[in-house]
Structures are given as structure tokens and as C-alpha cells.
LODRENVEX-116360 format. One record per residue (C-alpha): x, y, z; residue in one letter. Coordinates in steps of 0.1 Angstrom, whole numbers, padded with zeros to 4 digits, always signed. Each point is the difference from the previous one (the first is absolute). Example, Ala and Ser with C-alpha at 12.3 -4.5 7.8 and 13.67 -1.06 7.14 Angstrom:
// residues 2
+0123-0045+0078A+0014+0034-0007S
This chain:
// residues 839
-0645+0533-0519M+0031+0021-0003K+0011+0006+0036K+0024+0028-0008A-0027+0020-0018D-0031-0008+0021D+0014-0005+0035L+0032+0019+0006V-0018+0034-0003V-0017-0010+0033H+0031-0011+0018M+0015+0031+0014R+0031-0014+0015R+0008-0018-0032V-0004+0031-0020Q+0023+0020+0023A+0026-0027-0002A-0002-0002-0038E+0003+0038-0003R+0030+0002+0024D+0019-0029-0016L-0006+0014-0035R+0015+0033+0012D+0030-0017+0014L+0006-0017-0033G+0002+0034-0016V+0025+0010+0027V+0023-0029-0009W-0001+0009-0037Q+0010+0036+0009M+0029-0013+0021I+0012-0022-0029E-0001+0029-0024S+0016+0026+0022S+0028-0024+0010A+0007-0009-0036A+0003+0037-0009I+0018+0014+0030S+0027-0026+0006C-0001-0028-0026P+0035-0014+0008D-0005-0001+0037A-0034-0018-0002V+0011-0023-0027E+0002-0030+0024N-0033+0007+0018I-0022+0012-0028L-0009-0035-0013P-0010-0010+0035T-0022+0031+0003L-0017-0009-0033V-0006-0036+0011R-0012+0012+0033T-0025+0023-0016R-0013-0027-0023E-0003-0025+0029R-0018+0027+0020F-0025+0006-0028D-0007-0038-0002D-0003-0002+0038L-0024+0030+0000Q-0023-0017-0025G+0000-0033+0020R-0005+0018+0033L-0029+0020-0012I-0016-0031-0016D+0004-0019+0032R-0015+0028+0021M-0030+0000-0023I-0003-0038+0003E+0004+0000+0038E-0026+0027+0005N-0023-0019-0024H+0006-0032+0019A-0006+0015+0034E-0034+0013-0011L-0008-0034-0016A+0009-0018+0032D-0022+0023+0020D-0030-0002-0022L+0004-0037-0005T+0002-0006+0038A-0032+0020+0005K-0020-0017-0028A+0013-0035+0007Q-0006+0003+0038C-0036+0012-0006A-0011-0028-0023I+0019-0027+0019D-0014+0009+0034I-0035+0002-0015L+0003-0034-0017V+0013-0016+0033R-0030+0014+0017N-0025-0012-0026L+0016-0035+0001Y-0012-0002+0036E-0035+0010-0012R-0001-0030-0023T+0008-0022+0029A-0026+0017+0023D-0029-0004-0024V+0007-0036-0006G+0003-0008+0037F-0030+0019+0011L-0021-0016-0027A+0006-0034+0018T-0010+0014+0034D-0026-0024+0016D-0022+0029+0012V-0001+0016-0034V-0007-0033-0018R-0028-0009+0024D-0016+0034-0004F+0001-0001-0038C-0013-0036+0000S-0030+0007+0023A-0035+0007-0014D-0014+0035-0001A-0018-0003+0033G+0031-0012+0019S+0022+0026-0016R-0022+0028+0012A+0004-0013+0036A+0038-0003-0005L+0006+0032-0019R+0008+0022+0031T+0025-0025+0013A+0015-0004-0035M+0004+0037-0005V+0017+0002+0034Q+0024-0027-0010R+0008+0018-0031L+0005+0032+0021R+0024-0019+0022D+0019-0011-0031Y+0003+0036-0013R+0011+0012+0035A+0030-0023-0003K+0007+0004-0038Y-0004+0038-0002T+0010+0001-0037V-0036-0007-0010Y-0029+0025+0001D-0027-0025-0008D-0006-0037+0001V-0030-0014-0020I-0017-0034-0002L-0019-0006-0032L-0024-0029-0010A+0007-0017-0033P-0029+0020-0014S+0017+0033+0009G-0022+0007+0030E+0019+0019+0028V-0002-0023+0030L+0021+0021+0024A+0024+0029-0002R+0017+0025+0023L-0007+0032-0020D-0033+0009+0015E-0003+0031-0023Q-0001-0021-0031A-0035-0006-0013G+0009-0028-0025L-0021-0031+0004T+0011-0020-0030R+0035+0001-0017C+0001-0001-0038T+0038+0003-0003D+0016-0027-0023A+0023-0005+0030L-0026-0023+0015L-0001-0024-0030A+0038-0001-0003R+0003-0008+0037A-0026-0028-0002L+0018-0016-0030E+0035+0000+0015R+0016-0020+0028D+0023+0028+0010G-0003+0037+0007H-0011+0027-0024V+0016+0035+0000E-0017+0030-0016Q+0006+0037-0001F-0028+0020-0018R-0033+0016+0006L-0024-0024+0017S-0034+0001+0017D+0019-0013+0030L+0024+0029+0001G-0019+0033-0003G+0008+0028-0024D+0037-0007-0003T+0019-0030-0012P+0004-0026+0027A+0027-0027+0005L-0020-0031+0009L+0011-0035+0009Y-0027-0027-0004A+0000-0038+0007H-0027-0027-0004R-0015-0013+0032I-0008-0038-0001S-0018-0022+0024D+0013-0033+0014A-0009-0018-0032R+0018+0026-0022G-0031+0016-0013H+0002+0038-0004P-0022+0018+0026V+0013+0035-0004G+0028+0024-0008V+0022+0019+0025L+0012+0035-0011V+0026+0021+0018L+0002+0036-0010R+0036+0013+0005F+0006+0035+0013R+0020+0008-0031F+0001+0038+0001A+0009-0001+0037D+0028-0025-0005E+0015+0019-0030M+0000+0032+0020G+0020-0018+0027R+0024-0015-0026I+0005+0034-0017F+0007+0017+0033R+0025-0026+0010D+0018-0001-0033V+0003+0038-0007D+0029+0015+0020D-0006+0035-0013G+0033+0002-0020R-0019+0008-0032H-0034+0014-0010H-0009-0035-0008L-0031-0012-0018A-0006-0037+0008L-0028-0019-0017V-0012-0034-0009L-0007-0007-0036I-0023-0027-0015G+0003-0019-0032D-0018+0027-0018D+0027+0025+0011H-0025+0020+0021R+0007+0011+0035V-0017-0022+0026I+0011+0019+0031V+0023+0030+0005S+0018+0015+0030N-0010+0035-0012D-0031+0002-0021E+0005+0037-0006A+0033-0009-0016H-0010-0032-0018V-0037-0008+0002P-0016-0034+0001V-0010-0011-0034G+0027+0020-0018A+0014-0017-0031L+0038-0005+0003M+0024-0005-0029R+0014-0035+0000P+0036-0003+0013V+0023-0030+0002P+0001-0019+0033D+0029+0005+0024D+0017+0027-0019R+0001+0037+0006I-0016+0019-0029T-0006+0035-0011L-0037+0003-0007T-0027+0027-0001A-0033+0004+0019F-0024+0030-0001A+0024+0021-0020G+0030-0005+0024R+0031-0023-0003E+0006-0026+0027Y+0027-0024+0009M-0020-0033+0005T+0006-0035+0012V-0028-0027-0002A+0004-0033+0019C-0020-0031-0001P-0002-0022+0031S+0027-0026+0007H-0028-0021+0013G-0002-0019+0033Y-0003-0037+0006Q-0010-0004-0037G-0027+0026+0002Y+0004+0029-0024R-0029+0022+0011G-0025+0017-0022P+0026+0007-0027G+0004+0037+0008W+0032+0021-0001R+0012+0027+0023A+0013+0031-0018Q+0021+0027+0017A+0003+0033-0017M+0019+0033+0007V+0000+0031-0021S+0031+0004-0021L+0002+0036+0013L+0008-0012+0035T+0012-0036-0005A+0037+0007+0002F+0001+0024+0029R+0025-0012+0026Q-0019-0014+0030H+0028-0017+0019H+0018+0017+0029D+0037+0003-0010D+0009+0007+0036S-0008-0037+0008E+0023-0013-0028V+0034-0014+0009I+0024+0008-0029D+0026-0027+0006N-0021-0031+0000V+0009-0021-0031P-0028-0012-0022L-0004-0030-0023D-0004+0022-0030N+0024-0009-0028P-0010+0029-0022E+0007+0025+0028L+0032-0018+0009D+0012+0003-0036T-0008+0037-0002I+0018+0006+0033C+0031-0019-0011R+0001+0019-0033D-0004+0033+0019A+0029-0011+0023D+0021-0009-0030A-0005+0034-0016I+0007+0018+0032N+0031-0021+0005R+0013+0008-0035D-0007+0037+0006L+0020-0001+0033R+0028-0018-0018R+0000+0026-0028V+0002+0029+0025V+0025-0019+0021W+0022-0007-0030N-0004+0035-0013G+0012+0015+0033R+0029-0024+0000L+0007+0010-0036D-0002+0037+0007S+0024-0004+0029G+0025-0019-0023D-0001+0029-0025H+0006+0026+0027V+0029-0020+0015R+0015-0005-0034A-0003+0037-0009G-0015-0009-0034D-0007+0032-0018P-0026-0016-0022R-0022-0010+0029A-0025+0025+0010D-0004-0014+0036A-0025+0027+0010S-0023-0008-0029R+0002-0037+0006L-0008+0005+0037K-0030+0022-0010A-0012-0028-0023V+0005-0026+0028L-0018+0023+0024S-0030+0001-0024Q+0001-0037-0004V+0001-0005+0037S-0029+0024+0006V-0021-0015-0028A+0009-0035+0012G-0012+0010+0035Q-0033+0014-0013R-0004-0031-0022T+0006-0023+0029R-0024+0018+0023E-0028+0002-0026R+0004-0036-0011V+0002-0010+0036D-0032+0019+0008R-0017-0016-0030A+0011-0035+0010T-0010+0006+0036K-0034+0010-0013D-0001-0032-0020L+0012-0019+0030Y-0026+0015+0023R-0028-0007-0025T+0011-0036-0002S+0003-0003+0037L-0033+0016+0005S-0016-0026-0023R+0013-0028+0022S-0010+0017+0033R-0035+0008-0012L-0004-0035-0013Q+0009-0014+0034S-0026+0022+0016V-0027-0010-0025D+0008-0037+0005L-0001+0003+0038A-0033+0019-0002R-0015-0027-0021M+0014-0028+0022A-0016+0016+0031A-0033+0005-0019D-0001-0036-0013V+0007-0014+0035M-0027+0022+0017D-0026-0009-0026R+0009-0037+0003N-0003-0001+0038L-0032+0020-0002Y-0015-0030-0017E+0013-0023+0028R-0017+0021+0026A-0033-0002-0020N+0003-0037-0005D+0003-0010+0036C-0030+0021+0011R-0022-0012-0028W+0008-0037+0005W-0007+0005+0037A-0036+0006-0011L-0003-0034-0017S-0030-0020+0013P+0020-0032-0004A+0027+0012+0023I-0026+0015+0024Q-0018-0034+0002R+0033-0019+0005A+0010+0022+0030L-0036-0001+0014A+0000-0038+0000G+0019-0024+0021E+0035-0011-0009P-0002-0031-0023G-0035+0008-0011S-0010-0002-0037A+0003+0037-0003C+0035+0000+0013T+0010-0028-0022Q-0013+0019-0030A+0023+0030+0009L+0032-0014-0016A-0015-0003-0035P-0014+0035+0002V+0034+0014+0010L+0018-0021-0026D-0024+0014-0027H+0006+0036+0010I+0038-0006+0003N+0000-0016-0034G-0015+0031-0015L+0021+0025+0020Y+0035-0014-0003T+0017+0031+0016V-0006-0018+0033Y+0020-0029+0013S-0028-0011+0024R-0034+0010+0013L-0008-0009+0037V-0032+0002+0019V+0001-0002+0039F-0026+0001+0027D-0005+0025+0028A+0025-0019+0021H+0027+0002-0027G-0002-0037-0010V+0004-0005-0038I-0032-0016-0013R+0010-0002-0037G+0027+0011-0024C+0008-0002-0037S+0027-0023-0013R-0003-0021+0032A+0017-0030-0017D+0032+0021-0002E+0001+0007+0038A-0015-0028+0020S-0009+0008+0036G-0011+0036-0006L-0037-0007+0005V-0005-0001+0038G+0031+0019+0008S+0000+0035+0015P+0003+0031-0021V+0027+0026+0009D-0012+0017+0033P+0007+0035-0015E-0023-0008-0029W-0028-0011+0023L+0004+0031+0021Q-0001+0022-0030A-0032-0016-0013V-0017+0003+0034R+0007+0037-0002G-0018+0006-0033L-0033+0018+0007G-0019-0003-0033D+0001-0018-0034P+0018+0030-0016Q+0031-0004+0022Q+0029-0024-0006Y+0034-0006+0015A+0034-0008-0015V+0027-0020+0017S+0036+0011+0002R+0023-0009-0028F+0014-0031+0014E+0004-0038-0003D-0031-0022+0007T-0005-0037+0002A-0028+0004-0026L+0024+0012-0026H+0034-0016-0009T+0014+0026-0023Q+0014+0026+0024G-0016+0030+0018P-0033+0012-0012T-0033+0018+0009Y-0032-0017+0010A-0032+0020-0004Y-0026-0006+0027L-0037+0005+0003A-0027-0010+0025A-0026-0026-0010V-0034+0009+0015R-0033-0017+0001S-0027+0010-0024G-0024+0008+0029E-0007+0034+0014P+0027+0011+0024G+0027-0016-0023R+0016-0023+0027E+0037-0006-0008A+0004-0037-0008L+0038+0001-0008G+0021+0014-0028G+0015-0006-0034I+0037+0005-0008A+0012+0002-0036I+0037-0005-0002V+0016+0021-0028F+0027-0016-0020N+0023+0030+0005A+0032-0015-0014R-0015-0009-0033R-0024+0029-0005E+0023+0028+0013L+0029-0013-0020H-0022-0002-0031A-0011+0037+0005M+0037+0011+0003L+0011-0021-0029G-0026+0016-0023E+0011+0035+0013I+0038-0005-0005I-0005-0022-0031A+0033-0001-0020D+0015+0031+0015R+0033-0001+0018Q-0008+0007+0036G-0023-0012+0028F-0035+0005+0015A-0010-0007+0035A-0028+0004+0026F+0013+0012+0033V-0018+0009+0032D+0009+0029+0023D+0022-0022+0022S+0022-0009-0029G-0015-0035-0004L+0002-0011-0037V-0033-0016-0008L+0011-0010-0035A+0026+0010-0026S+0007-0007-0036S+0038-0003+0006H+0008-0007+0037P+0037+0004-0005E-0005+0037-0009L-0023+0008+0030C+0024+0012+0028T-0001+0027+0026D+0017+0023-0025R-0025-0005-0029T-0031-0001+0022L+0008+0022+0030G+0007+0032-0018F-0015+0032+0014A-0029+0017-0017G-0020-0012-0029E+0027-0004-0026R+0038-0001-0001A+0030-0012-0020I+0018-0028+0020V+0030-0021-0006E+0000-0038+0004H+0027-0024-0011G+0018+0025-0022G-0032+0010-0018V-0022+0031+0004H-0038-0004+0001Y-0027+0027-0001T-0024-0011+0027C-0036+0012+0007A-0023-0007+0029R-0038+0004-0002V-0022-0006+0029R-0029-0024-0006A-0028+0024+0012G-0030-0022-0007G-0028-0003-0025Y-0036+0012+0005R-0008-0008+0037E+0028-0026+0003F+0026+0014+0024K-0015+0035-0003T-0033-0001+0021T-0004-0037+0009D+0024+0001+0030G+0026-0023-0015H+0036+0013+0005K+0026-0015-0022N+0031+0022-0005Q+0016-0016-0030V+0019+0018-0028S+0010-0011-0035A+0037+0006-0008V+0014-0002-0035V+0036+0004-0009G+0013+0003-0035L+0036-0005-0010R+0018+0032-0012L+0035-0012-0005G+0033-0012+0015N+0015+0021+0027T+0028+0023-0011E+0024+0009+0028R+0018+0028-0017R-0024+0028-0009H+0018+0033-0007S+0028+0003-0025A+0029+0021+0010M-0001+0017-0034S-0033+0015+0009D+0016+0019+0029L+0020+0032-0003T+0036+0001+0012L+0015+0032+0013R+0036+0007+0009M+0015+0030+0019A+0010+0027-0026P+0037+0002-0011V+0015+0033+0013T+0033-0001-0019R+0002-0013-0035R+0036-0014+0004E-0014-0023+0028Q-0028-0013-0022S-0002-0036-0010M-0026-0016-0023D-0014-0033+0012V-0022-0025-0018A-0026-0014+0025I-0018-0033-0005F-0020-0025+0019Q+0008-0036+0010V-0026-0017+0021G-0010+0022+0030P+0030+0022-0002A+0014+0029-0020R+0035+0000-0014Y+0021+0024-0019A+0031+0000-0023L+0021+0029-0011P-0016+0011-0032A+0034+0001-0017A+0002-0038+0006A-0032-0008-0019V-0003+0000-0038M-0037-0005-0003E-0030-0020+0012A-0015-0025-0025I-0027-0025-0001S+0009-0036+0009P-0018-0013-0031R+0025-0021-0020G+0018-0013+0031L+0015-0034-0008V+0003-0022+0031R+0033-0017+0003T+0016-0022+0026P+0025+0019+0021G+0023-0005+0030T-0013+0030+0018H-0032-0006+0020P-0014+0034-0010C+0006-0004-0038A-0032-0002-0021V+0013+0001-0035G+0014+0021-0029L-0017+0031-0015L+0009+0018-0032E+0007+0038+0004V+0011+0026-0025S+0035+0014+0002C+0011+0025-0027H-0028-0012-0022Q+0013-0036+0004Q-0017-0028+0019P+0018-0014+0029Q-0009-0027+0026L+0003+0007+0037V-0006-0022+0029Q-0031+0008+0021V-0001-0004+0038Q-0032-0001+0021C+0000+0027+0026A-0027-0017+0019R+0022-0031+0006R+0030+0023+0006H-0018+0019+0028F-0018-0030+0015G-0036+0008-0011V-0016-0034+0002D-0036+0007-0010Y-0010+0001-0036P-0002+0032-0020A-0031+0014-0016R-0008-0012-0035A+0007+0034-0014T+0033+0005+0020D+0033-0001-0019G+0024+0026-0014V+0037-0006-0009V+0025+0026+0010L+0031-0001-0023V+0031+0009+0020L+0031+0015-0015R+0034-0017+0001S+0022+0017+0026P+0030-0003-0023Q-0018+0009-0033A-0031+0023+0008P-0012-0002-0036E-0004-0038+0003Q-0028-0018+0018P+0012-0025+0026V-0029-0013+0019L-0038+0000+0000G-0018+0002+0034L-0037-0010-0001R-0020+0021+0025V-0037+0004+0006D-0005+0035-0013D+0018+0033-0006V-0011+0029+0022L+0019+0033-0007A+0033+0016-0009V+0007+0028+0025M+0028+0023+0012S+0012-0005+0036V+0025+0019+0021D+0031-0021+0006R+0002+0014+0035H-0033-0016+0009R+0012-0035-0008L+0002-0021+0031H+0028-0026+0004V-0013-0035+0001A-0002-0015+0035P+0031-0017+0013E+0000-0037-0008G-0022+0002-0031V+0029-0004-0023S+0007-0035+0013S-0032-0014-0015F-0011+0028-0024A+0032+0016-0014P-0019+0017-0028W-0019+0024+0023I+0019+0033-0003G-0022+0021+0023G-0035+0012+0009L-0021+0029-0013L-0028+0017+0018D-0032+0005-0020A-0037+0008+0006Q-0029-0019-0015V-0032+0019-0008I-0033-0019-0004D-0027+0026-0003G+0000+0019+0033T+0021-0026+0018R+0038+0004+0003H+0025-0026+0012A+0038+0000+0004D+0019-0028-0017V+0035-0011-0006L+0014-0009-0034I+0029-0023-0003Q+0027+0014-0023L+0019-0028-0017L+0036+0000-0010D+0000-0011-0037P+0037-0010+0000Q-0005-0022+0030A-0030-0016-0016M+0017-0006-0033V+0031-0013+0017A-0020-0024+0022E-0020-0014-0029V+0027-0001-0026M+0026-0013+0025G-0021-0031+0005R-0013-0007-0035T+0027+0014-0024M+0034-0001+0017P+0018+0005-0033A-0015+0034-0004M+0003+0011+0037A+0008+0037+0000L+0027-0004-0026A
């Protein structure tokens, strides 16, 4: 796929940038040509730089456009991948629980006894059996039918009262009877009606291991996929989201009018955005297989996210939320910005030197120099440079915002998935405690006397359950007085049996009115769990007799540290950042990187923000865990927890705006004879100026040879051109000279070549400054005398100049320190080269 040909025509901002930058390239060619024709001698020194600048600009333009295309492409790929991967992974996590459910329910004593009974006994037990299956479905609402089959295929009991099937002929029956584990099947079945059904089957064996039946759970597949599709699709695109089978046909679709079920899709590679076609239209597509969960890979389906190429690259992020000065860990963008800064710096130096040069010609009265023409060329260069800087800056900001938007959207997607994963996981916990409370073995143990055979048999039952469901650290059964009758893993905590349960737990269980209700403890430490604060899920255990007398309760203690950390670890994976679950009080339930979870990174206002911590910026997103199905939505359980995800953006940059981006304005000169040209430059946070006549030129520090020197500000020697001959000058660091102790930007550094006071045609000193700003004319009468006492520690300050800085619509008054070049040279040369001092 040729991105430039197939994709860029749909990227409006990229097209606009490409057109504008190409037009600017033509402008630079015109300036070169007009300068070479109108004043060839005057521009002799700057023309090579203009040519190099235009060539570098052409190269930058190509790389910038390519990077904009790639970043837009990557942003869409991230978005589609997040949707597809989230859809398939959440489904597979859900189906993993179904494989556990069918295996556990197939060992239920009531189910085994019913299937083992003779036909006459089963008829008498069928009503109670159906009611038990109905109780099961009331807890595990992901199923729409539960079926018990005889080995012959006869339907012994089922919940779907409308189904008229009496004998199953599906091959699922034989497969389940032959296997020790579960059987998973999605296809048309006489157990599923007119549409393909997702069925989970498991053999039912009696106490001797002989097969007596098959349990089948029919998953509410269409309902579940509708929920997943709604949760995943954030409305940013006109998205088609489908599941694809091995035959490349659509199994389920979020919009059947768009992509119907059964449609044949073209094969596309996994985990890579691809341009493909469907129904005569082109789509950007990503297909993702499941990452799997606990070794379970699911039915082998893939989720595919598709968006029309016509709308794929429309800008959907809100630029008003973007902060322009947050640095990103984006080497390509950094390189482009550095190169753009270097081009702008060279252009400023050309104009700066050109204005110095035009002033030299005027002062010298050189008849060959057409100063007005040179100034006109410099004016064109300055205007074109300003336009170039603004357009490149706009393009790089667009690139920056796209890159930043990618990270911000990714943090939101990850936080949404974390919240969804937690809710779906804890939904299962609420189901488990209520279902196990209906266990006849537990009911018998609590109905009997302490120490009875039924009570003694309780520990093995609980150990068996806990061995299958390892998300719990312990299962505890207590009587109506709150005394623990039995627990799992009792050998790890002697003395628990016979001890009282937490009074708040007992009170909560006593308040439960029916078998559908449950309670959850606060997230806190408990003696039943040694690995920090956790939740305990509670349900009342009632007798099997009419009236359902409360016999006590069951508490299943969730292993929060291990399970919540595992969820967050899978969410954050190898990304640089953190993920956490936090309640509304600010309590951190779990976090992937505790050292990054502070009030600053977790306590931000709103749903997302860019925050700073430890010298690093993070894009953070908070998504409330709003519940799943009836869990936390209609069942009365209130659990105000949010998932927070923060992704690293880049190291904090304290200095954001460059002085060269701001416009300097001086008061106009009223009398020409009072005019003085000054060369203005930047060192650290301040602006300085030298009389233009004292500066020969500004040059790049490339080629600087570092040498040991006696002066603390000396940095080395640099070769400069004097009358077409190379000459070495000593270079001093203005930052050290003026006491600027923090480091310069990587792109800072220009050397001003100062004239010798005794021989103006000779260079005497190089002064390395941060950047050149402007060459301007000032009124000598507006020069302020330096404050009294300054000369004692800064004899090189010759006065102060008033100026105004313009930044968009904002204006600010500033002072520029005018330096005395003779005092500077004398101070430096007097210390380092006494033999040459002012002689």
C-alpha cells in the first residue's frame, strides 16, 4: 500500500500543509533569483546560506509531510486496534468463566442425583430440579437456557419452556460424553433454535464415575456482544465492529445494515492496519485475535474494526484540550523540530548579518553597495522566514497534537478496559457467593449441631471449591450467631473454626431478604486474609424448607492484591506509565506502580488531564466502573471505584517559549543623526545588545576547538574569515560571564565575532550567546544610564534600552542591557592576553 497515493488524499490537514510548504519553497527560489540579479555583490556573502536554507527546507518539508502521514495513520491504527482488541479480549475473559461454570455445575450433587435417578424418581424431582436451574440462572444472568440431557439425548430438564425438543441429536452430546473437560460449540443446533448458539457442555458422572447425563449452558451471545460493542464504541468514527470466524465470515456485527452477519470478508493480516474493500467501498481495517486468558484462547475468532476510508482521517480530537508545550518521547518529532529550529536560526543569522553588513556599507560610504536593495532583499528574507517559521510551526504543532492525542486516547481506552474488566470479574464474585449459599452440603452443615458429621464434612467441600476457584484466599461458613463452622485452607490458619466472624459481616447477612441479595464488606484488612485489604462477598445460607429460614452465611474472601494487580498488569503491560483502581475517597485499592500513584497523578479534576510528577509529564484518564448487567446497576450494590491510567509523555521542559518567536519593538527614531544601530541577542532569560558597529558577524559554533584557558569563561578557539583568510579567535561563554547557571537548550548557540577596538577590520573576540534576535535602530537620547554601582561588578554594562515585546495580542515592556564592547574586550583580554592589552 502506497500511503502517499492512497491515504494522503483523505488527510485534509496534511494536504493543506503540503500545499503551503510547496508554495513557500517557490518563494525561496524567487528570493534567490531576485537577489542574485538585483544586487549580486551585496548578497555575495549571504546567497550560499540562502541556497543551503532552501535545500534544507525542501528536505524538512518532505520529512515533515511523511511524518504527518505516518502519525495520522498510526493514530487511526491505535484507535481501531484498541476497539478490536478490547472487544475480543473482554469476550474471551467472559467465556473463560463459562468454561469454569459448566464444569462446576456438572459436579453439583443435586444435578448428579437427578440425572442418576430412574425415570419415575426424575418425574417427581423435575419441578425442584427446574427450580434449582432457575435459581442458578438468576445468579448467572449470562445464560438464557440451562439443559440436562440423558446419555441417549433425551431432554431431562431445561429452562426454555417454549422449546418443544424432547431428544437432542446434536453431535455435541457425543463429544461431551467422550471428554473429561468442557465442550465449546458455536453453530446451529437443535438446542439453540433458528440461529447459531454458543453452547458449553460437560459430562455429568455419578459417584462411581459413570456418565449419567450432559449439562448444557446456552450463553446469551447476541446480548453479550451488544453490550461489548456499546461499551467499546466511543462514537469517534462510523465504526463497523464484527467478529470473524475461521471461514472469514461475519459471526456477529455491531451494525448489520452496514456489515451483515454471514458476509464474507477479505482476509487481512492480524494486528496491522490494512486498506481493504467490502461491498464496493474501501475501508481501513484492523483484525485482532485474542491474547487469551489463563491459557484459554476462546473459540478462535478475531475481532475486526473497520472504518470507511472516506471518513477515516477526519480529525476527531478537540484541539482546545491540547497543551502545546508538553514534551513528548517522540524522537522523530524531536528531530524535525530541531531541524526546523536550526533552519530558523540560520535564517535569523543571515538577516542579522545582512543588516550588520548593510550598516557597514552605509557607514563606509561604499558607492558599490546598494544598501537599499540589500535591505529590500533582507526584508524579503525576513518576511519569507517568518512565513516559513509560522507554517512549519503550524505543521509541527499539528503533528504534535496528533501524537499527543494518540497517547491521550490510548489512556482513555485502557482505563475504560480496566474498569470493564474489574466490573465483569467482581460480577462473578457476587454470583459465586449466592450460588454456593444454595449448596445442600452447606445447608446441612449449618442445620446440624457443631461437631456433627455434616459439619466435619464442610471443610473438604470448601477446600474443593477453593481449589477450583483460586481467585479467593479463603471461603468461610458461619452460623446464625456468627460462629465460624468451617473454612477452606484451615491448616493455614488454626483457630478460625469456632471463632466469631466480623460483626459487620454478620449484620450485613442478617439484613439480606432473599437469595438474590448479597453484601460486600468494606475494602479493609481482615483476619481471614493475610495479604492486605480486600473485599469479602457475603450471602445468607437458608434451609431448603418452605419459609427459607436463615441458617447463617457464607463469606468468600477475594484475593484482591493478587487479582487486582494482575488485571492492572495486563492493562499497562510493557507501556511506560501506571494503572490503578481508586475509590471516591482517594483510597488506592491496587496499582501497577505504587511510586507513581500520588495525589497529583490520581487526584486530578475531571475525567482526564496532563499532570507532572517527578519531572515527567503523564496523560491520565479516569473511568468510573459503572457495573455490568445487574451488578452495581440494579442489584443495590454501591461501589464507587474508578480505573485510572497514566501514560508517560516526556520529561518536563521548564523553558517553553523562545525569545526569537516574539516580536521586539523600539520607539521610532525622530532624528537620523541621533540614530544608533544595535545588535540584540539572548543569553539565558535576558536580552542584551551591542553597538552594531562593534560586531563583525554571527557564526555557527561548529568547529569550536576546546582549549584550556586561564579565564573561567573561555571555551576554546574558533576559526573565522578575515579578508578571505582564516584566523583563530578566542571564544568566551556569555552564560558564564553573566552568571546564567542552568544549561542551555540543545539548539542554543551562536558566536558573535567582535571587532578589535584598535583595528576594526580585525576580529578580536568571539562571544557565544544563546541566539540572535534583531538588528534595530534606537534613539541615543532614549538610552538610560546604568544604575549607580553596577560598574563595580559589571563594568561592561554601558546602559539600558526600553523595548516592547509582542506575543500575539499581549504586550510587555522589557529592558535590554546595552554592553560596552571596549570594556568587555579589555576585561577579557586584560586577564588572558596581557601582552596584547590595548596596545
